[in-house]
C-alpha positions in Angstrom: 82.6 -28.8 28.6 85.6 -29.3 26.4 86.8 -32.9 25.9 89.7 -34.7 24.2 89.7 -38.2 22.8 92.9 -40.2 22.9 93.4 -43.3 20.6 96.3 -45.6 21.6 97.1 -48.3 19.0 99.2 -51.4 19.3 99.0 -54.5 17.0 97.2 -56.4 19.8 94.6 -53.8 20.9 93.0 -50.4 20.4 92.4 -48.3 23.5 90.3 -45.1 23.6 90.0 -42.7 26.4 87.7 -39.7 26.7 89.2 -36.8 28.8 87.1 -33.9 30.2 89.0 -31.0 31.9 92.0 -33.3 32.4 90.0 -36.1 34.0 89.5 -39.5 32.4 85.7 -40.1 31.9 85.6 -43.2 29.8 87.9 -46.0 28.6 87.1 -48.5 25.8 89.4 -51.4 24.9 89.1 -53.6 21.8 91.5 -56.5 21.3 92.3 -57.8 17.8 91.8 -61.4 19.0 88.4 -60.6 20.6 86.6 -57.8 18.7 83.1 -56.9 19.9 80.1 -58.4 18.1 77.5 -55.7 18.7 76.1 -54.5 15.4 77.4 -57.4 13.4 74.9 -59.2 11.1 75.0 -63.0 10.5 73.1 -65.6 8.5 72.3 -67.6 11.7 71.1 -71.2 11.9 68.5 -72.2 14.5 70.0 -75.0 16.5 67.3 -75.3 19.2 63.9 -73.9 20.0 62.8 -73.7 23.6 59.0 -73.2 23.9 59.1 -73.1 27.7 61.5 -70.1 27.6 60.0 -68.6 24.4 63.5 -68.4 23.0 65.9 -70.1 20.6 69.6 -70.7 20.3 71.2 -69.7 17.1 74.6 -70.7 15.7 76.4 -67.6 14.4 79.9 -69.2 14.3 80.9 -68.4 17.9 82.1 -70.8 20.6 78.6 -70.6 22.2 75.3 -70.5 20.5 73.6 -67.0 20.6 70.3 -66.3 22.3 67.2 -65.1 20.5 64.0 -64.2 22.6 60.6 -64.1 21.0 60.3 -60.4 21.9 63.4 -59.7 19.7 61.8 -61.2 16.6 60.8 -58.4 14.2 57.0 -57.9 14.0 56.3 -59.3 17.4 55.8 -55.9 19.1 53.8 -54.2 16.3 50.4 -52.8 17.4 47.3 -54.6 16.2 49.2 -57.8 15.5 48.8 -60.7 17.9 52.1 -62.1 19.1 52.8 -65.7 18.1 54.6 -68.3 20.2 58.2 -68.9 19.0 57.6 -72.5 18.0 55.3 -71.3 15.3 57.8 -68.8 14.0 61.1 -70.7 14.1 62.2 -74.3 13.5 65.4 -76.2 14.1 67.8 -76.0 11.1 66.1 -72.8 9.7 68.4 -70.1 8.4 67.6 -66.6 9.7 69.3 -63.2 9.4 70.1 -61.8 12.8 72.0 -58.9 14.4 73.9 -59.0 17.6 72.5 -56.5 20.2 74.6 -57.7 23.2 78.1 -59.2 23.3 78.7 -62.6 25.0 79.2 -61.8 28.7 80.6 -64.3 31.1 79.0 -67.7 30.5 76.2 -66.2 28.4 76.2 -66.2 24.6 75.5 -63.2 22.5 71.9 -61.7 22.5 70.3 -61.4 19.0 67.5 -59.6 17.3 66.0 -60.0 13.8 65.2 -56.3 13.7 68.1 -54.9 11.7 69.5 -51.5 12.3 72.5 -49.9 10.5 74.2 -46.9 12.1 75.5 -44.0 10.0 77.0 -40.8 11.4 73.7 -38.8 11.3 71.1 -41.5 10.9 70.3 -45.1 11.9 68.6 -47.0 9.1 65.8 -49.5 9.9 65.2 -51.4 6.7 62.1 -53.3 8.1 60.4 -50.2 9.5 58.6 -47.3 7.9 58.6 -44.5 10.5 61.0 -41.7 11.2 62.2 -41.5 14.9 64.3 -38.8 16.6 66.9 -39.1 19.3 65.6 -38.4 22.8 68.5 -36.1 23.4 67.0 -33.6 21.0 64.4 -32.2 23.3 63.1 -29.1 21.5 59.8 -30.0 19.9 60.1 -27.4 17.1 63.5 -28.7 16.2 62.2 -32.3 16.2 59.4 -31.4 13.8 61.9 -29.5 11.6 64.3 -32.4 11.4 61.5 -34.9 10.6 60.2 -32.7 7.7 63.7 -32.0 6.4 64.5 -35.8 6.2 61.2 -36.6 4.6 61.9 -34.1 1.8 65.4 -35.5 1.2 64.4 -39.1 1.0 64.2 -40.4 -2.6 60.7 -41.7 -3.4 61.8 -45.3 -3.9 63.5 -45.5 -0.5 62.0 -48.2 1.8 62.5 -48.5 5.5 62.6 -46.1 8.4 65.2 -43.9 10.0 66.2 -42.6 13.4 67.7 -39.1 13.4 70.8 -39.0 15.6 71.8 -36.0 17.8 74.6 -35.0 15.4 72.0 -34.4 12.7 70.9 -31.2 14.4 73.6 -29.1 12.7 74.0 -31.3 9.5 73.6 -29.9 6.1 71.2 -31.3 3.4 74.2 -32.7 1.6 75.5 -34.5 4.7 72.2 -36.1 5.3 71.8 -37.2 1.7 75.3 -38.7 1.8 74.4 -40.7 4.9 71.1 -41.9 3.3 73.0 -43.1 0.2 75.7 -44.8 2.3 73.2 -46.7 4.4 71.1 -47.8 1.4 74.2 -49.1 -0.4 75.2 -51.0 2.8 71.8 -52.6 3.1 71.8 -53.7 -0.6 75.3 -55.3 -0.1 74.1 -57.2 2.9 71.0 -58.5 1.0 73.2 -59.6 -1.9 75.5 -61.5 0.5 72.6 -63.1 2.2 71.4 -64.8 -1.0 74.4 -67.0 -1.2 75.7 -67.0 2.4 76.4 -70.3 4.2 74.9 -70.9 7.7 76.7 -68.9 10.4 78.4 -66.6 7.9 79.0 -63.0 8.7 77.1 -60.6 6.4 78.3 -57.4 8.0 80.8 -56.4 10.6 80.6 -53.1 12.4 83.5 -50.6 12.2 86.6 -51.2 14.4 86.9 -49.1 17.5 89.2 -46.5 15.9 86.7 -45.7 13.1 83.7 -45.8 15.5 85.3 -42.9 17.4 84.9 -40.7 14.3 81.3 -41.9 13.8 79.9 -42.2 17.3 82.1 -40.5 19.9 82.6 -37.0 18.5 80.2 -34.2 19.6 80.2 -30.4 19.8 82.4 -30.5 23.0 85.2 -32.5 21.3 88.2 -30.2 20.9 90.6 -32.7 19.3 91.3 -36.4 18.7 94.9 -37.5 19.3 96.0 -40.8 17.6 99.4 -42.2 18.3 99.6 -44.4 15.1 100.2 -42.8 11.7 98.6 -45.7 9.9 95.4 -45.5 12.0 95.5 -41.7 11.8 95.4 -42.0 8.0 92.6 -44.5 8.0 90.5 -42.4 10.3 91.3 -39.3 8.2 90.1 -41.1 5.0 86.9 -42.3 6.8 86.2 -38.8 8.1 86.8 -37.3 4.7 84.1 -39.4 3.2 81.6 -39.7 6.0 82.3 -37.3 8.9 84.0 -34.1 7.4 83.3 -32.1 10.5 85.7 -34.4 12.4 88.7 -33.8 10.1 90.0 -30.5 11.6 90.0 -32.1 15.1 92.2 -35.1 14.1 95.8 -34.9 15.2 98.7 -37.4 14.9 100.6 -37.7 18.2 104.3 -38.4 17.6 105.7 -37.6 21.0 108.3 -39.8 22.7 106.3 -40.2 25.9 103.4 -42.8 25.5 100.1 -41.0 25.0 98.2 -42.7 27.8 101.1 -41.9 30.2 101.1 -38.2 29.2 97.4 -37.9 30.3 97.7 -40.3 33.3 95.2 -42.8 31.7 97.3 -45.8 32.7 97.0 -44.7 36.4 93.2 -44.3 36.0 92.9 -47.8 34.5 94.7 -49.3 37.5 92.5 -47.3 39.9 89.4 -48.5 38.0 90.3 -52.1 38.8 90.5 -51.4 42.6 87.6 -52.0 44.9 88.1 -48.8 46.8 87.9 -45.3 45.3 89.1 -42.4 47.5 87.3 -39.1 47.5 89.1 -35.8 47.8 87.2 -34.9 51.0 88.6 -38.0 52.8 85.5 -40.2 52.2 85.6 -43.2 49.9 83.5 -45.6 47.7 83.6 -49.4 47.9 82.5 -50.8 44.5 81.6 -54.6 44.3 80.7 -56.2 41.0 78.7 -59.4 41.3 76.9 -61.7 38.8 73.5 -60.2 39.7 74.3 -56.6 40.4 76.9 -53.9 41.3 76.9 -52.2 44.6 78.4 -48.8 45.4 78.8 -48.1 49.1 79.6 -44.5 50.2 81.6 -43.9 53.4 82.7 -40.7 55.2 86.1 -42.1 56.0 88.3 -39.4 57.6 86.1 -36.4 56.4 85.0 -34.3 59.3 85.0 -30.9 57.6 81.3 -29.9 57.8 79.7 -27.4 60.3 77.8 -30.3 61.7 77.2 -34.0 61.2 74.4 -33.6 58.6 76.5 -31.1 56.6 79.5 -33.5 56.6 77.3 -36.3 55.2 75.7 -34.0 52.6 79.0 -32.9 51.2 80.4 -36.4 51.1 77.3 -37.7 49.3 77.5 -34.8 46.8 81.1 -35.6 45.9 80.3 -39.3 45.8 77.4 -38.7 43.3 79.9 -37.2 40.8 82.6 -39.8 41.4 80.2 -42.7 41.3 78.7 -41.6 37.9 82.2 -41.3 36.5 83.2 -44.7 37.8 80.2 -46.4 36.2 81.3 -45.0 32.8 85.0 -45.7 33.4 84.5 -49.3 34.5 81.6 -49.8 32.0 79.4 -51.3 34.7 76.0 -52.4 33.5 72.9 -54.2 34.7 71.3 -53.5 38.1 73.3 -51.0 40.2 72.6 -50.1 43.8 74.1 -46.9 45.3 74.1 -46.8 49.1 74.6 -43.1 49.9 75.2 -42.3 53.6 71.8 -41.9 55.3 70.3 -38.4 55.2 67.3 -37.3 57.2 66.9 -33.9 55.4 64.6 -34.3 52.3 66.2 -31.3 50.6 69.6 -32.9 50.9 68.3 -36.1 49.5 66.8 -34.3 46.5 70.0 -32.3 45.9 72.2 -35.4 45.9 69.8 -37.3 43.6 69.7 -34.3 41.2 73.5 -34.1 41.2 73.7 -37.8 40.5 71.3 -37.6 37.6 73.1 -34.6 36.2 76.4 -36.4 36.3 74.9 -39.5 34.7 73.4 -37.4 31.8 76.9 -37.2 30.2 76.8 -41.0 29.7 76.2 -42.2 26.1 74.7 -45.5 27.4 71.0 -45.7 28.2 70.0 -45.9 31.8 67.2 -45.4 34.3 67.5 -44.0 37.8 64.9 -44.4 40.5 64.7 -42.2 43.6 65.6 -43.2 47.1 64.0 -46.4 48.4 62.6 -46.8 51.9 66.0 -48.2 52.9 67.8 -45.1 51.6 69.3 -46.8 48.5 69.3 -45.5 44.9 68.4 -48.1 42.4 69.3 -47.8 38.7 70.0 -49.8 35.6 72.6 -49.1 33.0 72.4 -50.9 29.6 75.0 -53.7 29.4 76.2 -54.3 25.8 79.9 -55.1 26.5 82.0 -56.7 29.2 83.0 -54.4 32.0 86.6 -53.1 32.1 87.5 -55.6 34.9 86.1 -58.5 32.9 88.2 -57.5 29.9 91.4 -57.0 31.7 91.2 -59.5 34.6 90.2 -63.0 35.4 89.0 -64.7 38.6 91.9 -65.5 41.0 92.7 -69.2 40.7 93.5 -69.4 44.4 90.3 -67.9 45.9 88.2 -68.7 42.8 86.9 -65.1 42.6 85.7 -65.0 46.3 88.2 -62.3 47.2 89.0 -64.2 50.4 91.1 -67.2 51.5 90.4 -69.7 54.3 92.8 -69.0 57.2 95.7 -71.4 57.8 94.0 -72.4 61.1 90.8 -73.2 59.2 92.8 -75.4 56.8 94.6 -77.1 59.7 91.3 -78.1 61.3 90.0 -79.4 57.9 93.2 -81.5 57.6 92.7 -83.0 61.0 89.1 -84.0 60.2 90.3 -85.5 56.9 93.1 -87.4 58.7 90.6 -88.9 61.2 88.3 -90.0 58.3 91.2 -91.6 56.4 92.5 -93.4 59.5 89.0 -95.0 60.0 88.9 -96.2 56.3 92.5 -97.3 55.7 95.1 -99.2 57.7 98.2 -97.2 56.7 101.6 -97.4 58.4 102.0 -93.6 58.4 100.2 -90.5 57.2 102.0 -87.6 55.5 100.4 -84.1 55.2 101.4 -82.1 52.1 100.5 -78.5 52.5 101.6 -74.9 52.0 104.3 -73.3 54.2 101.8 -71.3 56.3 99.7 -74.4 57.1 102.8 -76.5 58.0 104.2 -73.7 60.2 100.9 -73.6 62.1 101.0 -77.4 62.7 104.6 -77.0 64.0 103.6 -74.1 66.3 100.1 -73.2 67.5 98.4 -76.5 66.4 101.3 -78.9 67.3 99.4 -80.2 70.3 96.2 -80.8 68.2 98.3 -82.8 65.7 100.0 -84.8 68.5 96.7 -85.6 70.1 95.2 -86.9 66.9 98.3 -89.0 66.1 98.0 -90.6 69.6 94.2 -91.1 69.0 94.6 -93.0 65.7 97.8 -94.7 66.9 99.8 -93.8 63.7 102.6 -91.4 63.1 101.9 -88.2 61.1 104.7 -86.4 59.2 104.6 -83.0 57.5 105.9 -81.9 54.1 105.9 -78.3 52.6 104.7 -78.0 49.0 105.8 -74.6 47.8 103.5 -74.7 44.8 100.4 -75.2 46.9 98.1 -72.4 47.7 97.0 -71.8 51.3 93.8 -73.9 50.8 95.4 -76.8 49.0 96.6 -80.0 50.8 96.9 -83.7 50.3 97.1 -86.6 52.7 99.4 -89.4 51.6 99.1 -92.9 53.0 102.5 -94.5 53.6 
């Protein structure tokens, strides 16, 4: 399936969109003021060890201390070696080389590991390991053995550490593999040299920016071209590709059209749609996607679709379409963690299996690691998708200051009744001459109309006049009671 990669550059941010058959499949955004941390290596300083949680907080120079679990300490998972408690391995004030494996998300700091990995185009270098691993996407057993033997023959005798062979290495020449080995070895030597004199919380290595990572990580055999709308970035990516990813060079194009690149391919519209709660299906059905702190739910509904031969057929067709759209939305919105998909209930086991297979097939295009379980007894599909970056909504949006992220407001009537209760409480505590209610226009209008009798009754009961004042800056839930 042919795909195109669009790179939109402004001084403030870099945006990348992956297009397949004219449809946006993935969007990534990196802002200059808040570049991602995943892959960065720091000389961290342990600020606190927590034996009860078997973890430590490590200062790497961010606003919040990063989190290091005992399971992410190198050597703790090796066979034949008994795992030690974290208090015997780390001490407060200790300097330790760490790599970020998960960006800060919400109120949580970055997640760290002491097992270092350096990504090249064809290989991932593991300086502390000694084995050669192969990407799970390379399924042919003969090909896996061939690649392992090939790499072992190319490695210089004095090379230490282990390697993981990436998918793109399948078609790589010996020269390309050797270049990748040399590049990763030099990179590791430079990091070690910096570490000898680095101050605590100093950065030893920063991963490539998003524009260059496209040339290293995003391109595959299906990539037809890469359009870049900045000449400066085009030249940088071109220079990087010339040295490290020569197969990418012929696919690079500088876009100099007058119309904005993301407008031309309707990416801006797709980004707006990806921020909405409801996603319409072509059949007339729709998805409702709710992202919470603990998990994300995807609810499938038939809506106005009545096109099947019978009810079961209608449900089956809606679920098949929903499986494709849901998989795409997970990529587009970069939703991670626990995900629950509530397909419309199906009694037919063949239909269930067909929908699940279609869903798994659609998810196979995703470059992020995930696991998918079958239907539960309640008819839900449970899955997890690795979360390494903030979701699209968390990058582009913030919680509403009015509803504080709930997505709902108390009605004007509810606020009126709350004010009446507060008035009664105030009247019992203070002997004021008059009480004045300051509230939004909607609440004041309700006191003047539907709840005017309630207000008059309370005023008679407390024996004090109550006046009303509109505060245009107040939200519907805000109010004040002023004692006159």
